[in-house]
N, C-alpha and C positions, 0 to 999 in steps of 0.2 A: 588765698594762696600767695606766698611771698615771691619776691622778684626771681629768686634763684629756681623755685619749683615752676614758675611760669615759663622761664626759658627752657628748662628741662622738658616741659611738657609739649612745647611746640618745636624743640630741636635747637639748640644753642648755635649750631653752625649757621643756621638761616639768617640769624641776627648778627652774625660776627661782623659783617661790614658796618652796619649803622652804629652799633654799640661801640665799635672801635673808633669810629668818627667822633661820636660823643665823648668817649673817654679822652681822646686826643684834645678836644676843645676844652674839656674840664681841666686837664692837667697843664695845658699850655706848652707841652713839649712837642717838638717836631717828630713826626713818624717817619722811619726809614723801612721801606720794604726791601726784602732780599729774596730772590728767586734763584733756587739751585736745582740742577737736574738730577742729581743722585740721591743717596739716602744721607740723613745726619751723620752717620758714622763715616762714610766716605767722605763727606764735605767738611768734617769736623776741623781739619787742620787749616783749610782754606778759610773757613769762618772765623777761626780763632785768631788767624792773622789779620783778618779784615777788622774784626772787633778790636783787637789789640791796638792796631793802628789808629782806629778812631778814638779809643781811650787816651792815647798819648796826645791827641789833638784836642782832648777836653770833652768828648762826647761819650758819655757813659750811659749804657742802656738802663733805662728805669730811673736815671737821675736827670740827664740833660736831653736825652733823646728816647724814643720808644722803637724797638726793632720788631718787625713782624717777619717771621721766617716761613718760607714755603718750599717744600721739596717734591719734586716730580717722581722720585723713587725709580728713576731710569725708564719711566714710562711717558714717552713724548706726548701721547694723547691728553695728559694731564695739564700740560702747559698753558693751554687757552684758558681753563676754568681758573687756575691758580693765578693767572696774570690779571683776569678780571676781578678776582677776589681781591687782590692787592690794590688794584686801581680804586675799587669802590671805597677803600679806606682813606682815599685822598692823602697819600703820603707826600711829604716834601720832596722825596727822591726815592727811586727804586735802583738798587744794585742787582746784578744778575751775572751769571758765570759765562755762557756761551752763546752760540748762534740760535739755538731753538728757544732759549729763554727770551732772547732779544726780539726775535720774530713775534713770539706771543705777547710780549710787552707792547711793541709798536702797534700790534693789531688792537690792543686795548686802549692805548692812549698816544696822543701826539702832542700833550701838554705837559704831563708830569715828567721831570727829567729821569733819564735812564743812564745809568753807568754800567757798561759790560767790562768783564775782567779778562776775557780771553777769546776774541774772536778772529779767525784767521785772516780774513780780507773784507773788512766792514764796508769798503768802497764798493767792491765787486757784488757784495750782497745787498747793496742799496741802503744799508743802515745809516750812512753818513755821505754827504756830498764830496768830501775830501778828508784826508788826514788832518791837514793844516786847519781847515775851516769846515767842521762837521755839519753846521747848520742843524735846524730842527731841535729836538729835545734829546738827542742821544749822542753820547761820546764813550770814550773808554780806553781799552788797551787791548793790543793784538797779541796773537801767539803766532809762532812761526812752525808750520807743519811740513807743508810740501818742500819748502826751501831747505830743510834739514835732512830729507830723505837720503839723499846722496852720502852725507856725512855718517848717518847711521849705517848704512850699508857698507861703507868703507870701514867702519869699526868693527862691524861684524865679520867682514872679510878677513881683517887682520888677526881676529881672535880665532876664526875657524876657516883658514885658507883653503881647505879642501871642499868647502861647502859649494854645492852646485845647484841645489833647489831650495826655494824659500817661499813661504806663503805670506801674503799682505792681508790681514784681516781688517776689514772696513765696515763702516755703517753707511750705506749709500744715501740714506736720508739726511746724513749730517751735513755734508758740504757739496754745494751745487757743482764746483769745479773738481769733482773727485776724478772724473775721467782724465782730465788734463794732469792732475797729480800723479795718477798711476802711471800715465804715459812717461812722465819725467822719471819717476822712480824704476820703472822697467828699464828705461835706456841706461840709468845708472848702474843697475844690477847686471845687465848684459855686458857692460864695460868691465865687469869684475868676474864675467864668466858664471853669473847665477841666474837661473831661469826663475823669474818672480811670477808667482800665481796669485790673482787677485781672488780673495774669498769674502763674500758678502754676508753679513747678519744684521737684521734689523730689530729682532725680538730674541728672547731667551731660547724660544722653540727653534728659530732659525740658527741660533748659535750651535745647538746640537748637530744640526745638519752640516753646518761649516766645519765642526771638528771631524765629522766623517769624511768630508771632502779633503781636508788637509791630510788625513791619514791615508786615503786613496791615492793622493798625489805624491805620496813619499817624501813630502817636504822635510827638509833637515834644519828648518829654523822658522821663526814666526815673528813677523812685525805686526804691531798693533796700533790702529789709529786712536788718537785721543777722543773719548766719546764718553757721555754719561753712563752708558750701558757697558761698553767693552772695557773701559777703564774705571768703571764705577761699580754699579750693582752686579755685574757679572765678572768682575775682576778675578775673584778667588777661583771661579770655575776655569777661566782661561789658564791661571797659574797651575791649578792641579792638572789640567790636560798636558801643559807643557812639560811639567815634571815627569808625569807618567810616560811620556813619549820621548823624554830626553831631548827636548827641543830648546835651543838658545832662543830667548824670547827678548825682543827689542821694544821699548816703548818710547813714545815720544817725549815723554817728561812727566813724571809722576811725583806727588808730594813725598811718597815713601817707596822703598824698593824692597818688598818683602820677598821671601824664598819663592822662587818661580820666575822672577824677572832677572834676567842676566845683566842687561844694561839699559840705562835710561839716559837719553840725550835730548835736550831741549831747553827752552826758556825757562827761568825760575817763575813758574805760575803762582806760587805762594807770594812771592814779591808783587806780582800783578795784583793780588787781592789787597796787599798793603797799599799799593799805589792808588788802587780804586777807592779806598777809604779816603784819601787824600783829596780826590776829586769830589767825593760826597760832601766832605767838610767845606770846600770851596763853594759848592752850590748851595749849601745851607746858609752860607754867609752872603749869598746874593749873586754868585757867578752863575752864567748861562752856559748850558751844555754846548751850545752853538759856538761858543767863543773858547771852549777848552779843546785844544788839539788832541786827536787820537794818537797815543803814544805806543811806539813799537818796543819790543824787548831790548834790554841792554845786558841783562845777565843770563848766561846759560850755564847749564850744569851737566857733567857726565858723571853718572853714578854707576859703579860696578859692584855687583854682588858676587863675592868669592864663594858664599855658601852654595849659591845656586851653580856656579861653574863646577864646584867639587861634586855637587849631587849629579849633574849630567856628564860628568867626565871631562871637562875642558880645563885647560891651563891658560890663564891670561898672561899674555906676554908682558914683561916688565915696562915696555914702552907705553903700553895702553894704561897700565897701573900708575905710570907717572903723570899721565894727562888727566886722570880722573880727579874730580873735585871732591869725591867722596868714595871710600871703598868700605863695603860692608864685609866684615869679616866673622 
């Protein structure tokens, strides 16, 4: 029996880690693990930015590095196994997207360098000792979610000043500080005369129940937390629901703003992916994560979708359009 048939007979996946390690040793190329929470199609733009930035720095997949990609497909229970699978390959460094990926990776290794692309508060979550001096094997880039809720609500109020009820769709498993975050958003909403309702969903099945709750509450707008499921694998379901119920929908910051999203405001998370590639390159050259400070966003983007506004019967004020970094017509 030849080698290929032997692998097929016993299950190639079971041998992926050892074989990958042997291949890396044989090729002499450093291996880079990449762990992402959503599906390949959802993560494509982020991955392209990460890969493109590495190429500009001289790291080409298959030529000067070997990349190993793993996707949780919006299923948090898969993170642990995927993290262990990547660690077993003994990569030089592992890049990942957010909190859940980082938790799984830190649970699997405290020695292999980890670079996260968008974690809300890595100090509060215990990933790093401080932003300036991370310590340990982990560093990366933050995203700002809670800090910008009042800004998003203010934009929504300017677009729809008669709005009095809104729902905030969240995944309680995503952020430990969610209760505090909602309290801040609720206070900002009240100052604008908006009653804000927290609606939770951690699975696609719970999302169906969440839709029913939003309908029953007569919410007139929908804010959506950034999450591999809500902003990833179930993204299209949320947009279809919002359009069907003519709800203005506000996201924290998405790589693209398809029909169904009214506005997106937040850090440029695609830029975070490019910057993460820079940290990966530094680590490949010998830098230690403990000495690379965690960086906060410097670029923010307001994107308005006029097609969505027209579809749900809203007119965007010229002053808001003037503020927008991008207007989809």
